[in-house]
C-alpha positions in Angstrom: -0.6 -39.9 -40.6 3.0 -39.0 -40.0 3.9 -37.2 -37.0 6.1 -34.1 -38.0 8.9 -36.1 -36.0 8.6 -38.7 -39.0 8.5 -36.0 -41.7 11.4 -36.0 -44.1 14.1 -33.6 -43.0 13.0 -31.4 -46.2 9.7 -31.5 -45.1 10.8 -30.3 -41.5 12.6 -27.3 -42.8 9.7 -26.2 -45.0 7.3 -26.4 -42.0 10.1 -24.4 -39.9 10.2 -22.0 -42.6 6.5 -21.2 -42.9 6.5 -21.3 -38.9 9.4 -18.6 -39.1 7.5 -16.4 -41.8 4.1 -16.6 -39.8 4.7 -13.5 -37.4 2.9 -10.5 -36.5 6.2 -8.6 -37.8 5.9 -10.4 -41.1 2.0 -9.6 -41.4 2.5 -5.7 -40.6 5.2 -5.5 -43.2 3.1 -7.4 -46.0 0.1 -5.0 -45.1 2.2 -1.8 -45.5 3.5 -3.0 -48.6 0.0 -4.2 -50.0 -1.0 -0.2 -49.0 2.0 0.9 -51.1 0.9 -0.9 -54.1 -2.7 0.0 -53.7 -2.0 3.6 -53.5 0.2 3.5 -56.6 -2.5 1.4 -58.5 -5.0 4.0 -57.2 -3.2 6.9 -59.0 -2.0 8.2 -55.4 1.6 7.6 -55.0 2.4 10.7 -52.9 0.6 8.6 -50.1 3.6 6.4 -49.8 6.0 8.9 -48.9 6.2 11.1 -45.7 3.6 13.8 -45.6 4.9 17.3 -46.3 4.7 19.8 -43.3 1.9 22.0 -44.5 2.0 26.0 -44.2 1.5 27.7 -40.7 -2.0 29.0 -42.4 -3.2 25.9 -44.2 -5.6 23.6 -42.3 -7.2 20.4 -42.9 -11.1 20.0 -41.7 -10.5 16.4 -40.2 -7.9 18.2 -37.9 -10.1 21.0 -36.9 -10.7 21.3 -32.9 -8.5 18.6 -32.1 -6.0 19.0 -29.2 -3.3 21.8 -30.7 -0.7 19.9 -29.7 -1.3 16.7 -31.3 -2.2 18.1 -34.8 1.3 20.1 -34.1 3.0 16.7 -33.8 1.4 14.9 -36.9 2.0 18.4 -38.9 5.8 18.1 -38.5 5.8 14.1 -38.6 6.5 13.6 -35.1 7.3 9.8 -34.1 4.2 7.9 -33.2 4.7 5.6 -30.2 1.7 3.5 -31.3 0.8 1.4 -34.3 -2.0 2.6 -36.6 -5.5 1.3 -35.6 -5.6 -0.1 -39.2 -8.7 -1.8 -38.5 -10.8 1.3 -37.3 -9.6 2.9 -40.4 -10.1 0.0 -42.7 -13.7 -0.5 -41.2 -14.4 3.5 -41.6 -13.5 3.3 -45.1 -15.4 0.2 -45.8 -18.5 1.2 -43.9 -18.2 4.3 -46.0 -17.9 3.0 -49.3 -20.0 -0.2 -48.5 -22.8 0.8 -46.4 -23.3 4.7 -46.1 -22.8 5.2 -49.9 -25.3 2.5 -51.4 -27.7 3.8 -48.5 -27.5 7.2 -49.7 -27.7 6.2 -53.5 -30.3 3.9 -53.4 -32.8 4.7 -50.4 -32.7 8.5 -50.1 -31.7 10.1 -53.5 -34.5 10.2 -56.0 -34.7 10.9 -59.9 -33.4 14.7 -59.5 -30.4 14.0 -57.0 -27.2 11.8 -57.1 -24.4 10.8 -54.7 -20.6 12.0 -55.4 -17.9 10.2 -53.8 -16.1 13.5 -52.6 -15.3 16.6 -53.9 -11.8 18.8 -52.8 -12.3 22.1 -51.2 -9.6 24.7 -51.0 -10.4 28.3 -49.8 -9.1 30.9 -47.8 -10.8 32.8 -44.8 -9.4 36.3 -43.7 -9.4 36.6 -39.9 -7.5 39.5 -37.7 -4.0 39.2 -38.4 -4.2 36.2 -40.8 -5.5 34.7 -43.9 -6.4 31.1 -43.3 -6.4 28.1 -46.2 -8.6 25.3 -45.6 -8.1 22.4 -47.9 -9.5 18.8 -47.6 -11.7 16.3 -49.3 -15.5 15.9 -48.2 -17.2 12.9 -47.4 -19.8 11.4 -49.8 -22.5 14.1 -50.7 -25.6 14.6 -52.7 -25.6 16.6 -56.0 -28.2 17.7 -58.3 -28.1 16.4 -62.1 -25.6 19.5 -62.6 -23.3 17.7 -60.1 -24.0 20.8 -57.6 -23.8 19.9 -54.2 -26.8 19.7 -52.4 -26.6 18.0 -49.0 -23.0 17.2 -47.8 -22.3 14.7 -45.3 -19.8 13.7 -42.6 -19.7 10.0 -42.1 -18.1 8.2 -38.9 -17.6 4.9 -37.4 -17.9 4.5 -33.5 -17.6 1.3 -31.4 -21.2 2.0 -30.2 -23.8 4.8 -31.1 -26.0 3.5 -28.4 -25.4 6.9 -26.2 -24.7 9.1 -29.1 -27.0 12.2 -28.6 -25.4 14.7 -30.9 -22.4 15.3 -33.2 -19.1 15.9 -31.9 -17.9 19.1 -32.1 -15.0 18.4 -34.4 -17.1 16.5 -36.7 -19.5 19.6 -36.7 -16.5 21.9 -37.3 -15.6 19.4 -40.4 -19.1 19.5 -41.7 -18.9 23.3 -41.3 -15.7 23.4 -43.5 -17.3 21.7 -46.1 -20.4 24.0 -46.3 -18.4 26.8 -46.2 -15.7 25.5 -48.7 -18.7 24.3 -51.0 -20.5 27.6 -51.0 -17.6 29.4 -52.1 -16.6 26.7 -55.1 -19.9 26.5 -56.5 -20.9 30.2 -55.6 -24.2 28.8 -53.8 -25.3 29.1 -50.1 -24.7 25.9 -48.4 -26.4 25.9 -45.0 -27.3 22.4 -44.2 -25.4 19.0 -43.9 -25.7 15.4 -42.3 -23.3 14.1 -39.6 -23.8 10.0 -39.9 -22.3 7.9 -37.2 -22.4 3.9 -37.8 -21.8 1.1 -34.8 -18.9 -1.0 -35.6 -20.3 -3.7 -33.4 -23.8 -3.5 -34.2 -24.1 -1.9 -37.5 -26.3 0.6 -36.1 -26.5 4.3 -37.2 -27.4 7.7 -35.5 -27.7 10.6 -38.1 -27.7 14.2 -37.3 -29.2 17.2 -39.5 -26.5 20.5 -38.7 -27.3 23.6 -39.8 -24.5 26.1 -40.6 -24.0 28.3 -37.6 -21.9 31.8 -38.4 -21.1 32.0 -34.9 -19.8 28.6 -34.1 -18.0 28.9 -37.1 -16.2 32.5 -36.5 -16.0 32.1 -32.9 -15.0 28.7 -32.6 -13.7 26.9 -35.7 -11.7 30.0 -37.2 -10.4 31.3 -34.0 -9.0 27.5 -33.2 -7.4 27.3 -36.8 -6.2 31.3 -36.1 -4.5 30.1 -32.7 -2.9 27.1 -34.3 -1.5 29.1 -37.2 0.0 31.6 -34.3 1.6 28.5 -32.6 3.1 27.3 -36.0 4.4 30.7 -37.0 5.8 31.3 -33.4 7.3 27.6 -33.5 5.7 27.4 -30.0 4.8 24.0 -29.0 0.8 24.2 -28.5 -1.0 23.3 -24.8 -2.2 19.8 -24.8 -6.2 20.4 -24.7 -7.8 17.5 -25.6 -11.7 18.1 -25.9 -12.2 15.0 -24.0 -9.9 13.6 -21.7 -10.0 9.9 -22.4 -8.2 11.3 -25.9 -5.1 11.1 -24.3 -5.4 7.9 -23.5 -5.4 6.7 -27.1 -2.8 9.5 -28.5 0.2 8.2 -30.4 2.3 11.2 -28.7 1.3 10.1 -25.0 5.2 9.9 -23.8 6.3 13.0 -25.6 3.5 15.3 -24.3 4.1 13.8 -20.7 0.8 11.9 -20.5 2.7 8.3 -20.7 4.6 6.4 -17.5 7.8 8.0 -18.8 9.5 11.3 -17.2 9.1 13.2 -20.5 6.9 16.0 -20.9 6.4 18.9 -23.2 8.9 17.6 -25.7 9.0 19.1 -28.9 8.3 17.6 -32.2 11.5 16.5 -33.3 13.3 13.2 -32.6 13.0 9.6 -31.0 12.9 10.0 -27.5 15.6 7.9 -25.8 14.6 4.9 -24.1 11.2 4.7 -25.7 9.9 1.7 -27.6 8.8 2.6 -30.7 7.1 0.2 -33.4 9.2 -0.6 -36.2 7.0 0.6 -38.6 6.8 4.1 -37.1 10.7 4.5 -36.6 10.8 4.1 -40.4 8.2 6.7 -41.3 9.8 9.2 -38.7 13.5 8.5 -40.2 12.2 8.8 -43.8 10.6 12.2 -43.1 14.0 13.0 -41.1 16.5 11.9 -43.0 19.0 14.0 -40.5 18.1 12.1 -37.6 19.4 8.8 -36.6 18.2 5.7 -34.5 18.5 5.8 -30.5 20.8 3.0 -28.9 17.6 1.3 -27.6 15.9 1.1 -30.9 19.2 0.4 -32.5 19.5 -2.7 -30.3 15.8 -3.7 -31.0 16.1 -3.3 -34.7 19.8 -4.1 -35.5 19.2 -4.5 -39.1 18.3 -0.9 -39.4 21.9 0.6 -37.9 23.4 0.2 -41.3 21.0 2.3 -42.8 20.2 4.9 -40.3 22.9 5.2 -38.0 22.9 5.3 -34.4 23.1 8.4 -32.0 25.3 7.9 -28.9 24.9 8.8 -25.4 27.3 11.0 -23.9 28.8 11.5 -20.6 29.0 15.3 -19.5 31.8 14.2 -17.2 34.5 11.8 -19.0 33.4 12.5 -22.4 33.0 8.9 -23.1 30.2 8.0 -25.8 28.1 4.9 -25.6 25.8 3.5 -28.7 24.3 0.6 -27.1 21.2 0.2 -24.6 22.7 0.4 -21.2 21.5 -1.0 -17.8 19.2 1.5 -16.3 18.2 -0.6 -13.3 20.1 1.8 -10.8 18.1 4.8 -11.9 14.8 3.2 -12.9 14.4 5.2 -15.8 15.2 4.1 -19.2 15.8 7.8 -20.5 18.6 8.4 -18.0 21.2 5.6 -17.8 24.5 6.3 -15.6 27.9 6.0 -17.3 29.4 2.8 -16.5 33.1 4.2 -16.9 32.4 6.9 -14.0 30.3 4.1 -12.4 33.7 2.2 -11.9 35.0 5.5 -10.0 32.2 5.6 -7.9 30.4 8.5 -9.4 27.2 8.5 -10.7 26.5 10.7 -13.8 23.7 10.3 -16.0 24.2 10.1 -19.7 22.6 12.7 -22.3 21.5 12.2 -25.3 22.1 15.2 -27.9 19.0 17.1 -29.1 18.2 17.3 -32.7 20.0 20.4 -33.4 23.3 18.5 -31.9 22.5 15.4 -34.2 22.3 17.8 -37.2 25.6 19.1 -36.5 27.2 15.7 -36.2 28.3 13.5 -38.9 26.6 11.8 -41.3 24.2 9.3 -40.0 26.4 6.2 -39.5 29.7 7.1 -40.9 31.2 8.3 -37.6 33.1 5.7 -35.2 29.8 6.3 -32.8 27.6 4.8 -35.5 28.4 1.1 -34.9 26.4 -1.6 -34.6 25.4 -1.6 -30.8 26.8 -4.1 -28.5 
């Protein structure tokens, strides 16, 4: 057998090409394109573009009772700092489609009941001062022969269900939204539902029966939705109030919120954070949703092939008015978000550069067309 060194030049080139192509980045781009094509094939091309910002009064069942600030960032398409946990999403979908649905269909329903994949709900609720809209898609539900819902479900996956003794409060809220919406849509009184958890490790399940609780619905769920609507109407950054402390650890907005390792905190929903290292796909998602913004110098250096299309926002010195569209040495201050002006440093002045706000960027020249938008050095 020939060793790699003994292979013909063309074969070595082919192997090198394959090696170069077998990269994590190439896989992520392939997976993104695969999802794009599947959305078109499934008749849901609207999933391919950035999500539109919902009206302040509109709420998704899946986001009820979540951290106000996280939901706020999500609604405005703030840039996420971590990749999607696609494996978890994929397993959740497969568990619902290949395990939970067949279980309900073949082991639970009888000759008079059936399982339906999902139903859209869209209803309004009057509260003090606001009319809220709740719109979303249910999980599988058991229906009668006329396709009228009998028992809705909320199906979730967890790493383990060993110590799960009750349904998560936000999952109860989601199921309550299903029951309220289905009751109005079908003019019925739906008062019971099921929350089902499946383990991603063992395939064990825990199932909880949930009764509609008017007090929980009005005093907890609708109160949360009303408060969130008020934050949106006031364009006010909501407080960071996760239900559990560990949620911050897995939040894709840690740095922006102030729970990360940088000096940032309580940042609004707009703009890529200077000095922060975002995943490529998240950068693209953000810039597609905000065509009036540009790359930071840090990201321009990391993704130089994006510079021509999106442009770069330069650092600016408040003392000498110099601009810098490159990633600067920040070791002197120990903070990637606040580099020093190299021109002033030569004059023995330590001046921190400033990064313009999104409002300033929106007033500046078209992305990539000014002299500040050249490729970084």
